C-alpha positions as YAML, in Angstrom:
chain: A
units: angstrom
residues:
- id: 1
  name: MET
  ca: [-18.40, 13.69, -17.57]
- id: 2
  name: THR
  ca: [-17.62, 11.03, -20.14]
- id: 3
  name: THR
  ca: [-14.14, 9.94, -21.14]
- id: 4
  name: SER
  ca: [-14.77, 11.64, -24.50]
- id: 5
  name: ASN
  ca: [-15.48, 14.98, -22.82]
- id: 6
  name: GLU
  ca: [-12.42, 14.71, -20.62]
- id: 7
  name: ALA
  ca: [-10.27, 13.69, -23.59]
- id: 8
  name: LYS
  ca: [-11.51, 16.77, -25.43]
- id: 9
  name: ARG
  ca: [-10.50, 18.99, -22.50]
- id: 10
  name: ALA
  ca: [-7.12, 17.26, -22.29]
- id: 11
  name: ALA
  ca: [-6.55, 17.76, -26.02]
- id: 12
  name: GLU
  ca: [-7.19, 21.49, -25.61]
- id: 13
  name: ILE
  ca: [-4.50, 21.70, -22.93]
- id: 14
  name: ILE
  ca: [-2.06, 19.74, -25.08]
- id: 15
  name: ARG
  ca: [-2.59, 21.94, -28.14]
- id: 16
  name: LYS
  ca: [-1.90, 25.09, -26.12]
- id: 17
  name: ALA
  ca: [1.17, 23.73, -24.32]
- id: 18
  name: ASN
  ca: [4.72, 24.45, -25.42]
- id: 19
  name: HIS
  ca: [6.49, 21.77, -23.39]
- id: 20
  name: ILE
  ca: [4.80, 18.54, -22.32]
- id: 21
  name: THR
  ca: [6.15, 15.82, -20.06]
- id: 22
  name: VAL
  ca: [4.56, 12.37, -19.82]
- id: 23
  name: PHE
  ca: [4.99, 10.81, -16.38]
- id: 24
  name: THR
  ca: [4.17, 7.10, -16.13]
- id: 25
  name: GLY
  ca: [3.93, 4.41, -13.47]
- id: 26
  name: ALA
  ca: [3.14, 0.72, -13.20]
- id: 27
  name: GLY
  ca: [-0.47, 1.17, -14.36]
- id: 28
  name: ILE
  ca: [0.53, 1.85, -17.96]
- id: 29
  name: SER
  ca: [2.21, -1.56, -18.22]
- id: 30
  name: VAL
  ca: [-0.54, -3.62, -16.57]
- id: 31
  name: GLU
  ca: [-2.21, -4.14, -19.95]
- id: 32
  name: SER
  ca: [1.09, -5.53, -21.23]
- id: 33
  name: GLY
  ca: [0.78, -8.27, -18.61]
- id: 34
  name: ILE
  ca: [3.05, -6.72, -15.98]
- id: 35
  name: PRO
  ca: [1.37, -6.57, -12.55]
- id: 36
  name: PRO
  ca: [2.00, -3.67, -10.17]
- id: 37
  name: PHE
  ca: [4.16, -4.27, -7.14]
- id: 38
  name: ARG
  ca: [1.60, -3.15, -4.57]
- id: 39
  name: GLY
  ca: [-2.07, -3.81, -3.99]
- id: 40
  name: GLU
  ca: [-4.25, -6.86, -4.55]
- id: 41
  name: GLY
  ca: [-2.54, -9.23, -6.97]
- id: 42
  name: GLY
  ca: [0.66, -7.17, -6.80]
- id: 43
  name: LEU
  ca: [4.07, -8.79, -6.84]
- id: 44
  name: TRP
  ca: [4.68, -8.13, -3.17]
- id: 45
  name: SER
  ca: [1.69, -10.32, -2.35]
- id: 46
  name: LYS
  ca: [3.67, -13.24, -3.77]
- id: 47
  name: TYR
  ca: [7.29, -12.27, -3.17]
- id: 48
  name: ASN
  ca: [9.00, -10.83, -0.10]
- id: 49
  name: PRO
  ca: [10.23, -7.33, -1.02]
- id: 50
  name: ILE
  ca: [13.37, -7.97, 1.00]
- id: 51
  name: ILE
  ca: [14.83, -9.58, -2.13]
- id: 52
  name: LEU
  ca: [15.35, -6.05, -3.45]
- id: 53
  name: ASP
  ca: [16.96, -4.71, -0.29]
- id: 54
  name: LEU
  ca: [20.55, -3.90, -1.19]
- id: 55
  name: GLY
  ca: [22.03, -5.32, 2.00]
- id: 56
  name: TYR
  ca: [19.99, -8.52, 1.74]
- id: 57
  name: PHE
  ca: [20.96, -8.91, -1.91]
- id: 58
  name: LYS
  ca: [24.65, -8.74, -1.02]
- id: 59
  name: SER
  ca: [24.26, -11.20, 1.85]
- id: 60
  name: ASN
  ca: [21.87, -13.61, 0.10]
- id: 61
  name: PRO
  ca: [22.65, -13.23, -3.60]
- id: 62
  name: LYS
  ca: [21.49, -16.67, -4.72]
- id: 63
  name: GLU
  ca: [18.07, -16.36, -3.06]
- id: 64
  name: SER
  ca: [17.57, -12.79, -4.30]
- id: 65
  name: TRP
  ca: [18.69, -13.64, -7.80]
- id: 66
  name: ALA
  ca: [16.31, -16.61, -8.04]
- id: 67
  name: ALA
  ca: [13.33, -14.30, -7.44]
- id: 68
  name: ILE
  ca: [14.77, -11.49, -9.59]
- id: 69
  name: LYS
  ca: [15.21, -13.88, -12.52]
- id: 70
  name: GLU
  ca: [11.67, -15.20, -12.16]
- id: 71
  name: ILE
  ca: [10.02, -11.76, -11.86]
- id: 72
  name: PHE
  ca: [12.05, -9.55, -14.15]
- id: 73
  name: TYR
  ca: [13.68, -11.80, -16.73]
- id: 74
  name: ASP
  ca: [11.31, -14.77, -17.13]
- id: 75
  name: PHE
  ca: [8.04, -12.84, -16.66]
- id: 76
  name: PHE
  ca: [8.61, -9.16, -17.44]
- id: 77
  name: GLY
  ca: [10.91, -10.09, -20.30]
- id: 78
  name: ARG
  ca: [7.99, -11.44, -22.34]
- id: 79
  name: ALA
  ca: [5.97, -8.19, -22.16]
- id: 80
  name: LYS
  ca: [5.35, -6.06, -25.25]
- id: 81
  name: PRO
  ca: [4.31, -2.39, -25.57]
- id: 82
  name: ASN
  ca: [0.57, -1.80, -25.52]
- id: 83
  name: ASP
  ca: [-1.56, 0.88, -27.21]
- id: 84
  name: ALA
  ca: [-0.82, 3.42, -24.47]
- id: 85
  name: HIS
  ca: [2.95, 3.15, -24.96]
- id: 86
  name: ILE
  ca: [2.46, 3.36, -28.72]
- id: 87
  name: ALA
  ca: [0.13, 6.37, -28.41]
- id: 88
  name: ILE
  ca: [2.78, 8.29, -26.48]
- id: 89
  name: ALA
  ca: [5.36, 7.50, -29.17]
- id: 90
  name: LYS
  ca: [2.92, 8.76, -31.82]
- id: 91
  name: MET
  ca: [2.39, 12.00, -29.89]
- id: 92
  name: GLN
  ca: [6.13, 12.39, -29.63]
- id: 93
  name: ASP
  ca: [6.44, 11.94, -33.41]
- id: 94
  name: LYS
  ca: [3.98, 14.83, -33.79]
- id: 95
  name: MET
  ca: [6.11, 16.99, -31.45]
- id: 96
  name: LEU
  ca: [3.36, 16.97, -28.81]
- id: 97
  name: VAL
  ca: [5.50, 15.28, -26.15]
- id: 98
  name: ASN
  ca: [8.96, 16.51, -25.21]
- id: 99
  name: LYS
  ca: [10.10, 13.91, -22.71]
- id: 100
  name: ILE
  ca: [8.93, 10.87, -20.80]
- id: 101
  name: ILE
  ca: [9.76, 10.21, -17.17]
- id: 102
  name: THR
  ca: [8.83, 6.70, -16.14]
- id: 103
  name: GLN
  ca: [8.92, 4.88, -12.83]
- id: 104
  name: ASN
  ca: [8.91, 1.62, -14.79]
- id: 105
  name: ILE
  ca: [12.01, -0.45, -15.47]
- id: 106
  name: ASP
  ca: [10.53, -2.52, -18.32]
- id: 107
  name: ASN
  ca: [11.87, -0.55, -21.36]
- id: 108
  name: LEU
  ca: [8.42, -0.65, -23.02]
- id: 109
  name: HIS
  ca: [8.41, 3.06, -23.88]
- id: 110
  name: GLN
  ca: [11.63, 2.62, -25.85]
- id: 111
  name: GLU
  ca: [10.34, -0.54, -27.51]
- id: 112
  name: ALA
  ca: [7.26, 1.41, -28.61]
- id: 113
  name: GLY
  ca: [9.52, 3.92, -30.35]
- id: 114
  name: SER
  ca: [9.80, 6.72, -27.81]
- id: 115
  name: THR
  ca: [12.96, 8.74, -27.26]
- id: 116
  name: ASN
  ca: [13.96, 11.11, -24.44]
- id: 117
  name: VAL
  ca: [12.86, 8.48, -21.92]
- id: 118
  name: TYR
  ca: [14.21, 8.95, -18.40]
- id: 119
  name: GLU
  ca: [13.93, 5.94, -16.11]
- id: 120
  name: TYR
  ca: [13.38, 7.22, -12.58]
- id: 121
  name: HIS
  ca: [13.93, 3.82, -11.01]
- id: 122
  name: GLY
  ca: [16.52, 2.53, -13.47]
- id: 123
  name: THR
  ca: [16.24, -0.32, -15.98]
- id: 124
  name: MET
  ca: [16.26, -4.10, -16.08]
- id: 125
  name: LYS
  ca: [17.84, -4.11, -19.56]
- id: 126
  name: THR
  ca: [21.39, -3.59, -18.30]
- id: 127
  name: LEU
  ca: [23.38, -4.88, -15.32]
- id: 128
  name: THR
  ca: [26.59, -3.84, -13.59]
- id: 129
  name: CYS
  ca: [29.23, -5.68, -11.59]
- id: 130
  name: MET
  ca: [29.24, -4.31, -8.05]
- id: 131
  name: LYS
  ca: [32.98, -5.00, -7.71]
- id: 132
  name: CYS
  ca: [34.66, -3.76, -10.91]
- id: 133
  name: GLY
  ca: [31.85, -1.82, -12.59]
- id: 134
  name: LYS
  ca: [31.77, -3.84, -15.81]
- id: 135
  name: GLY
  ca: [28.43, -3.43, -17.59]
- id: 136
  name: TYR
  ca: [26.32, -6.10, -19.26]
- id: 137
  name: LYS
  ca: [23.27, -6.16, -21.51]
- id: 138
  name: ALA
  ca: [20.55, -8.42, -20.13]
- id: 139
  name: GLU
  ca: [20.34, -10.25, -23.45]
- id: 140
  name: ASP
  ca: [23.97, -11.33, -23.04]
- id: 141
  name: VAL
  ca: [23.60, -12.70, -19.50]
- id: 142
  name: ASP
  ca: [23.11, -16.39, -18.71]
- id: 143
  name: PHE
  ca: [20.37, -16.32, -16.09]
- id: 144
  name: GLU
  ca: [20.54, -20.09, -15.64]
- id: 145
  name: LYS
  ca: [23.69, -19.66, -13.54]
- id: 146
  name: LEU
  ca: [22.77, -17.92, -10.29]
- id: 147
  name: PRO
  ca: [23.77, -15.69, -8.73]
- id: 148
  name: VAL
  ca: [24.96, -13.77, -11.78]
- id: 149
  name: LEU
  ca: [28.69, -13.18, -11.42]
- id: 150
  name: CYS
  ca: [31.05, -10.98, -13.40]
- id: 151
  name: GLY
  ca: [33.00, -12.71, -16.15]
- id: 152
  name: LYS
  ca: [35.88, -10.28, -15.62]
- id: 153
  name: CYS
  ca: [36.43, -10.25, -11.84]
- id: 154
  name: GLY
  ca: [33.94, -12.73, -10.37]
- id: 155
  name: GLY
  ca: [32.05, -10.02, -8.47]
- id: 156
  name: LEU
  ca: [28.32, -9.99, -7.86]
- id: 157
  name: VAL
  ca: [26.34, -8.53, -10.78]
- id: 158
  name: LYS
  ca: [23.27, -6.39, -10.04]
- id: 159
  name: PRO
  ca: [20.47, -5.21, -12.38]
- id: 160
  name: ASP
  ca: [20.55, -1.47, -13.07]
- id: 161
  name: PHE
  ca: [17.22, -0.74, -11.41]
- id: 162
  name: ILE
  ca: [17.28, 0.78, -7.95]
- id: 163
  name: PHE
  ca: [16.98, -1.42, -4.90]
- id: 164
  name: PHE
  ca: [15.74, -0.33, -1.49]
- id: 165
  name: GLY
  ca: [18.56, 1.71, -0.04]
- id: 166
  name: GLU
  ca: [19.72, 3.23, -3.34]
- id: 167
  name: GLY
  ca: [19.26, 6.73, -4.69]
- id: 168
  name: ILE
  ca: [17.49, 7.89, -7.87]
- id: 169
  name: PRO
  ca: [19.74, 7.83, -10.97]
- id: 170
  name: GLN
  ca: [21.29, 11.26, -11.45]
- id: 171
  name: LYS
  ca: [20.28, 11.57, -15.11]
- id: 172
  name: ALA
  ca: [16.61, 10.86, -14.35]
- id: 173
  name: MET
  ca: [16.63, 13.22, -11.36]
- id: 174
  name: ALA
  ca: [18.08, 16.03, -13.48]
- id: 175
  name: ALA
  ca: [15.47, 15.42, -16.20]
- id: 176
  name: SER
  ca: [12.71, 15.57, -13.59]
- id: 177
  name: TYR
  ca: [13.86, 18.95, -12.28]
- id: 178
  name: ASP
  ca: [14.14, 20.24, -15.84]
- id: 179
  name: SER
  ca: [10.57, 19.11, -16.52]
- id: 180
  name: ILE
  ca: [9.33, 20.78, -13.34]
- id: 181
  name: ASP
  ca: [10.95, 24.03, -14.43]
- id: 182
  name: ASN
  ca: [9.97, 23.98, -18.11]
- id: 183
  name: SER
  ca: [6.77, 21.97, -18.64]
- id: 184
  name: ASP
  ca: [3.45, 23.75, -18.94]
- id: 185
  name: ALA
  ca: [1.60, 20.42, -19.03]
- id: 186
  name: PHE
  ca: [2.12, 16.97, -17.49]
- id: 187
  name: ILE
  ca: [0.29, 13.83, -18.62]
- id: 188
  name: VAL
  ca: [0.32, 11.49, -15.63]
- id: 189
  name: ILE
  ca: [-0.53, 7.88, -16.49]
- id: 190
  name: GLY
  ca: [-0.84, 4.79, -14.30]
- id: 191
  name: THR
  ca: [0.70, 6.08, -11.10]
- id: 192
  name: THR
  ca: [-1.10, 6.60, -7.80]
- id: 193
  name: GLY
  ca: [1.21, 9.16, -6.22]
- id: 194
  name: GLU
  ca: [2.13, 6.91, -3.29]
- id: 195
  name: ILE
  ca: [5.83, 6.36, -3.95]
- id: 196
  name: MET
  ca: [8.30, 9.02, -2.91]
- id: 197
  name: PRO
  ca: [10.27, 10.79, -4.20]
- id: 198
  name: ALA
  ca: [8.71, 10.08, -7.62]
- id: 199
  name: SER
  ca: [5.27, 11.31, -6.56]
- id: 200
  name: SER
  ca: [6.69, 14.73, -5.78]
- id: 201
  name: VAL
  ca: [7.53, 15.41, -9.44]
- id: 202
  name: PRO
  ca: [3.97, 16.11, -10.74]
- id: 203
  name: ILE
  ca: [3.17, 17.93, -7.49]
- id: 204
  name: MET
  ca: [6.11, 20.30, -7.93]
- id: 205
  name: ALA
  ca: [5.28, 20.76, -11.61]
- id: 206
  name: ARG
  ca: [1.72, 21.77, -10.69]
- id: 207
  name: ALA
  ca: [3.05, 24.21, -8.09]
- id: 208
  name: ASN
  ca: [5.18, 25.70, -10.86]
- id: 209
  name: GLY
  ca: [2.11, 26.27, -13.04]
- id: 210
  name: ALA
  ca: [1.87, 23.13, -15.18]
- id: 211
  name: LYS
  ca: [-1.56, 21.77, -16.08]
- id: 212
  name: ILE
  ca: [-2.00, 18.15, -14.96]
- id: 213
  name: ILE
  ca: [-3.82, 15.61, -17.12]
- id: 214
  name: GLU
  ca: [-4.28, 12.37, -15.18]
- id: 215
  name: ILE
  ca: [-5.16, 8.97, -16.61]
- id: 216
  name: ASN
  ca: [-5.93, 6.23, -14.09]
- id: 217
  name: ILE
  ca: [-8.52, 3.51, -13.52]
- id: 218
  name: GLU
  ca: [-9.62, 5.20, -10.29]
- id: 219
  name: GLU
  ca: [-8.96, 8.33, -8.29]
- id: 220
  name: THR
  ca: [-5.50, 8.64, -6.72]
- id: 221
  name: ASN
  ca: [-3.58, 10.87, -4.35]
- id: 222
  name: PHE
  ca: [-3.19, 13.28, -7.28]
- id: 223
  name: THR
  ca: [-6.79, 13.52, -8.44]
- id: 224
  name: ARG
  ca: [-8.33, 15.97, -6.00]
- id: 225
  name: GLN
  ca: [-5.09, 17.75, -5.13]
- id: 226
  name: ILE
  ca: [-3.36, 18.68, -8.38]
- id: 227
  name: THR
  ca: [-5.25, 17.20, -11.35]
- id: 228
  name: ASP
  ca: [-6.89, 19.57, -13.85]
- id: 229
  name: VAL
  ca: [-8.37, 16.90, -16.13]
- id: 230
  name: PHE
  ca: [-9.01, 13.35, -14.94]
- id: 231
  name: ILE
  ca: [-9.62, 10.68, -17.56]
- id: 232
  name: GLU
  ca: [-10.86, 7.64, -15.66]
- id: 233
  name: GLY
  ca: [-10.24, 4.32, -17.37]
- id: 234
  name: LYS
  ca: [-7.64, 1.97, -18.76]
- id: 235
  name: ALA
  ca: [-4.52, 3.60, -20.13]
- id: 236
  name: THR
  ca: [-4.99, 2.10, -23.59]
- id: 237
  name: GLU
  ca: [-8.59, 3.26, -23.95]
- id: 238
  name: ALA
  ca: [-7.87, 6.74, -22.59]
- id: 239
  name: MET
  ca: [-4.82, 7.28, -24.78]
- id: 240
  name: ASN
  ca: [-6.66, 6.08, -27.89]
- id: 241
  name: ALA
  ca: [-9.47, 8.53, -27.09]
- id: 242
  name: LEU
  ca: [-6.89, 11.29, -26.69]
- id: 243
  name: LEU
  ca: [-5.27, 10.44, -30.04]
- id: 244
  name: GLU
  ca: [-8.69, 10.66, -31.68]
- id: 245
  name: GLU
  ca: [-9.29, 14.13, -30.20]
- id: 246
  name: LEU
  ca: [-5.83, 15.20, -31.42]
- id: 247
  name: ASP
  ca: [-6.47, 13.78, -34.92]
- id: 248
  name: ILE
  ca: [-3.47, 11.46, -34.71]
...
């Protein structure tokens, strides 16, 4: 079937649904210039993922912070929302999306105008001192002085996205369980279903009766297992096609 036919089927599900959750991964931000972490051309093909191991970060803060600055604050920091992020915000304005659960830490959903965004892996936009708990906005931090240290107590400051060895933020976890219980449709965009525990969220929602609309450039772990409608293609093109079917 063509993308248009699949978008039409997806629009029918959306119109009939009472509570819709959008669940996004790295693929939605690729067209904003942010590469995924895994796979060919992914960040872990250039950087050693040990830089985001919590124990390594504490023991080697200067080395870890040099890579963190380069990846997340020099590179990611220049990214802007693309048409897919904007399309979700437009659907939310029309009361067609209730909440967004994202595995991304880039804040692009919020910059596109979305609300009720729950960041499953945390955010790069704020940081916290590991010693005294003082919080910082990224825009107020001097990333030229590494490692980043707390101006209050001198402790090591860490970005508020989860490192290897840390748990999922409680607020995002609670929002995920609420979506599993209450959503009758999930729109899954740009995530392959390979990362646990995030990948379990759409699976549990499907088991609870939610219809799954999947948008990805190729088939994933979700496609043949839980997906009801698969729109194959770039997130921007698929979401624009969906907006057209929804007359938005």
